[in-house]
VEXTI-248887 format. One line per 10 residues: number of its first residue (from 1); for each residue x, y, z of C-alpha. Coordinates in steps of 0.25 Angstrom, whole numbers, plus 5000, padded with zeros to 4 digits. Example, Ala and Ser with C-alpha at 12.3 -4.5 7.8 and 13.67 -1.06 7.14 Angstrom:
2
1	5049/4982/5031 | 5055/4996/5029
//
This chain:
373
1	5367/5447/5509 | 5380/5441/5513 | 5385/5436/5500 | 5395/5424/5502 | 5393/5418/5488 | 5405/5425/5481 | 5411/5413/5475 | 5399/5412/5466 | 5399/5427/5463 | 5401/5439/5470
11	5388/5447/5472 | 5394/5460/5477 | 5402/5467/5466 | 5410/5480/5467 | 5404/5493/5463 | 5414/5494/5452 | 5410/5481/5446 | 5395/5484/5447 | 5397/5498/5441 | 5406/5493/5430
21	5396/5482/5425 | 5385/5492/5426 | 5392/5502/5418 | 5396/5492/5407 | 5382/5487/5406 | 5377/5501/5403 | 5389/5506/5394 | 5399/5496/5389 | 5392/5483/5385 | 5394/5483/5370
31	5399/5470/5364 | 5414/5469/5366 | 5422/5466/5354 | 5410/5465/5345 | 5410/5478/5339 | 5418/5491/5335 | 5409/5501/5341 | 5414/5509/5353 | 5405/5501/5363 | 5410/5488/5359
41	5424/5493/5359 | 5422/5498/5373 | 5417/5485/5377 | 5429/5478/5371 | 5438/5487/5379 | 5431/5483/5392 | 5434/5469/5389 | 5448/5472/5386 | 5450/5479/5399 | 5443/5468/5407
51	5453/5458/5400 | 5465/5466/5405 | 5459/5467/5419 | 5457/5451/5419 | 5471/5450/5414 | 5477/5458/5425 | 5469/5451/5435 | 5473/5437/5431 | 5486/5438/5424 | 5479/5431/5412
61	5483/5434/5397 | 5469/5435/5393 | 5454/5433/5397 | 5441/5429/5390 | 5428/5434/5396 | 5418/5423/5398 | 5404/5422/5405 | 5410/5417/5418 | 5420/5408/5424 | 5413/5396/5420
71	5413/5400/5406 | 5428/5403/5407 | 5431/5390/5413 | 5422/5383/5402 | 5430/5390/5391 | 5443/5385/5396 | 5438/5371/5399 | 5432/5369/5386 | 5442/5377/5378 | 5454/5369/5383
81	5447/5355/5382 | 5454/5344/5376 | 5448/5331/5371 | 5452/5320/5381 | 5459/5329/5389 | 5461/5331/5404 | 5459/5343/5414 | 5464/5344/5428 | 5455/5351/5438 | 5451/5350/5452
91	5439/5346/5461 | 5437/5361/5465 | 5432/5365/5451 | 5419/5372/5448 | 5409/5366/5438 | 5413/5377/5428 | 5426/5368/5427 | 5421/5354/5430 | 5408/5354/5421 | 5416/5358/5409
101	5426/5347/5412 | 5415/5337/5413 | 5409/5342/5400 | 5423/5341/5393 | 5423/5327/5398 | 5411/5323/5390 | 5414/5332/5378 | 5429/5329/5376 | 5433/5318/5386 | 5440/5328/5395
111	5444/5323/5409 | 5448/5330/5421 | 5454/5328/5434 | 5449/5335/5446 | 5460/5336/5457 | 5455/5335/5471 | 5460/5344/5482 | 5469/5339/5493 | 5464/5337/5508 | 5466/5352/5510
121	5457/5355/5498 | 5468/5360/5490 | 5471/5356/5475 | 5485/5350/5475 | 5493/5355/5462 | 5500/5341/5462 | 5486/5335/5460 | 5483/5344/5448 | 5497/5340/5442 | 5494/5325/5445
131	5481/5326/5438 | 5487/5330/5425 | 5486/5320/5413 | 5493/5320/5399 | 5480/5325/5393 | 5477/5336/5404 | 5475/5349/5396 | 5470/5359/5407 | 5470/5361/5422 | 5458/5368/5428
141	5458/5372/5442 | 5448/5381/5451 | 5457/5391/5458 | 5447/5392/5470 | 5436/5382/5473 | 5423/5389/5473 | 5419/5378/5484 | 5430/5379/5494 | 5438/5390/5490 | 5450/5381/5488
151	5462/5388/5481 | 5469/5379/5470 | 5484/5381/5469 | 5483/5386/5455 | 5497/5391/5453 | 5503/5377/5456 | 5493/5371/5447 | 5497/5382/5436 | 5511/5377/5438 | 5507/5363/5435
161	5499/5367/5423 | 5510/5374/5417 | 5520/5363/5420 | 5511/5353/5412 | 5507/5363/5401 | 5492/5362/5405 | 5483/5374/5404 | 5477/5378/5418 | 5463/5384/5420 | 5459/5391/5433
171	5445/5393/5438 | 5447/5407/5445 | 5432/5409/5448 | 5434/5410/5463 | 5449/5415/5463 | 5449/5427/5454 | 5445/5439/5463 | 5450/5432/5476 | 5464/5428/5472 | 5474/5435/5463
181	5473/5425/5451 | 5486/5427/5442 | 5486/5417/5430 | 5500/5420/5427 | 5504/5416/5442 | 5495/5404/5442 | 5499/5399/5428 | 5485/5396/5423 | 5480/5397/5409 | 5465/5400/5411
191	5458/5407/5423 | 5443/5408/5423 | 5435/5417/5433 | 5423/5426/5434 | 5423/5440/5439 | 5410/5439/5447 | 5417/5431/5458 | 5430/5436/5465 | 5431/5448/5457 | 5417/5453/5460
201	5414/5455/5445 | 5402/5453/5437 | 5395/5441/5433 | 5395/5437/5418 | 5409/5437/5414 | 5421/5427/5416 | 5436/5427/5413 | 5444/5417/5406 | 5458/5421/5408 | 5469/5415/5400
211	5484/5415/5402 | 5494/5410/5391 | 5488/5403/5378 | 5481/5391/5384 | 5473/5383/5374 | 5458/5387/5374 | 5447/5386/5364 | 5434/5394/5364 | 5423/5389/5372 | 5411/5397/5367
221	5409/5402/5352 | 5403/5415/5347 | 5406/5429/5343 | 5419/5434/5348 | 5421/5447/5340 | 5433/5441/5333 | 5435/5432/5321 | 5420/5434/5317 | 5422/5429/5303 | 5424/5415/5308
231	5415/5404/5314 | 5427/5399/5322 | 5427/5404/5336 | 5440/5412/5339 | 5449/5406/5349 | 5457/5418/5352 | 5457/5422/5367 | 5449/5429/5372 | 5440/5433/5361 | 5437/5419/5356
241	5432/5416/5370 | 5423/5427/5372 | 5411/5424/5362 | 5399/5433/5364 | 5397/5446/5371 | 5406/5449/5383 | 5399/5454/5396 | 5406/5468/5395 | 5399/5473/5407 | 5404/5461/5416
251	5418/5463/5409 | 5418/5478/5413 | 5414/5475/5427 | 5425/5464/5428 | 5436/5475/5426 | 5430/5482/5438 | 5430/5469/5446 | 5444/5466/5443 | 5448/5481/5446 | 5440/5480/5459
261	5447/5467/5463 | 5461/5472/5460 | 5459/5484/5469 | 5454/5476/5481 | 5462/5479/5493 | 5470/5468/5500 | 5461/5470/5513 | 5448/5467/5505 | 5454/5454/5500 | 5459/5451/5514
271	5445/5453/5520 | 5439/5443/5510 | 5450/5432/5515 | 5447/5436/5529 | 5432/5434/5528 | 5434/5421/5521 | 5443/5416/5531 | 5434/5421/5542 | 5422/5414/5535 | 5430/5400/5534
281	5435/5401/5549 | 5422/5405/5555 | 5414/5394/5547 | 5424/5384/5552 | 5420/5387/5566 | 5405/5383/5564 | 5402/5369/5568 | 5397/5360/5556 | 5403/5369/5546 | 5412/5362/5536
291	5421/5371/5527 | 5427/5366/5514 | 5441/5370/5510 | 5451/5375/5520 | 5465/5376/5514 | 5469/5386/5503 | 5455/5391/5501 | 5450/5405/5496 | 5445/5411/5509 | 5432/5417/5504
301	5426/5404/5499 | 5421/5395/5511 | 5413/5382/5508 | 5407/5375/5520 | 5395/5366/5524 | 5387/5366/5537 | 5385/5352/5543 | 5371/5347/5542 | 5366/5359/5534 | 5365/5358/5518
311	5374/5369/5511 | 5362/5374/5503 | 5354/5375/5516 | 5365/5384/5522 | 5365/5393/5510 | 5350/5395/5510 | 5350/5398/5525 | 5361/5408/5523 | 5354/5415/5512 | 5340/5415/5518
321	5343/5418/5533 | 5356/5425/5532 | 5357/5431/5518 | 5370/5425/5515 | 5373/5420/5501 | 5382/5408/5500 | 5384/5396/5490 | 5379/5383/5494 | 5378/5369/5488 | 5388/5364/5477
331	5397/5375/5471 | 5398/5370/5456 | 5410/5362/5461 | 5406/5347/5462 | 5420/5341/5463 | 5423/5350/5474 | 5411/5347/5482 | 5413/5332/5479 | 5427/5334/5485 | 5422/5341/5497
341	5411/5331/5499 | 5400/5341/5497 | 5394/5337/5484 | 5381/5334/5491 | 5380/5345/5501 | 5386/5356/5494 | 5393/5367/5502 | 5391/5382/5507 | 5400/5392/5501 | 5403/5405/5507
351	5411/5414/5497 | 5416/5428/5501 | 5421/5440/5493 | 5427/5453/5495 | 5414/5460/5500 | 5411/5450/5511 | 5414/5454/5525 | 5418/5448/5539 | 5404/5451/5544 | 5397/5443/5533
361	5406/5432/5536 | 5403/5433/5551 | 5388/5433/5548 | 5389/5421/5538 | 5397/5413/5549 | 5386/5416/5559 | 5375/5411/5549 | 5382/5398/5547 | 5384/5396/5561 | 5369/5398/5563
371	5365/5389/5552 | 5375/5378/5557 | 5367/5378/5571
//
């Protein structure tokens, strides 16, 4: 199979990640922080080492481990919500941001402004600033669109957020592992991501990274291994935000994934960019292919449609006749599809990662050319 659905999850994992998770499942999966015996202490040490690895990767002050990126985003969005408040976001957001905001509108009368990109598909920081109101308590921005690959100017937005004293949340689901994401340089307060995408890590764990001491209340309630004498959920970070049993096997594999990413050569990263540029260029030469997103995009995400061929049909043909995996339809980003005019048709998304090759891109382009005929 040629796997071009890496924006959803990377199917091919490095050997070190596979071995780490298997070893942890067999030897290390005690309940971290929930006992004084040696196995629990060893599990807690793994969690501690993983926190250090994530801190080094993102320049955050601390990290709470969640179920996935969606869970991390929900934790921030519900944990910062203010009655009758306002959030500035963009039309590029995933439903893991939009649906919580919609629900907060019903529960707490929270309103949000979704800033639209300019004619080139780029979010203008000035529009983010213009959308700020006196009751704005959060700016939430998708670093990279999971639909078009558009890269948001997060550093400029971070400067705006700092100037206005508003906490800044970044959805890093598509950026961490493909771009160097430094929270200190960006100036964001929260960064959420899942290792199973760009880092080629395991499924089943997410990261909520925090810098500074932004306001945040617990989203889930339960056992934390701390303050067990009281029924009140601890609000200390990160323990108060890690109710229940942590996936020690996935957290151990996360350490291996980060180490593998940090050791990748520049040549490997350049090859991914080259393959993405090649894919976008060659698809653009096919009559009837419309590519969405042109400027300031991550090269390894290419979103397109074929004239007169339904996006789902394209995906089915690629799967059944060519053994190629892509993502088709709506990509959990309804405001983005509305902006693109593809809410009814959906799109085909081909997303590459480090294991993909130029020969795979060539075969894919050949397949699209044949389907278009």
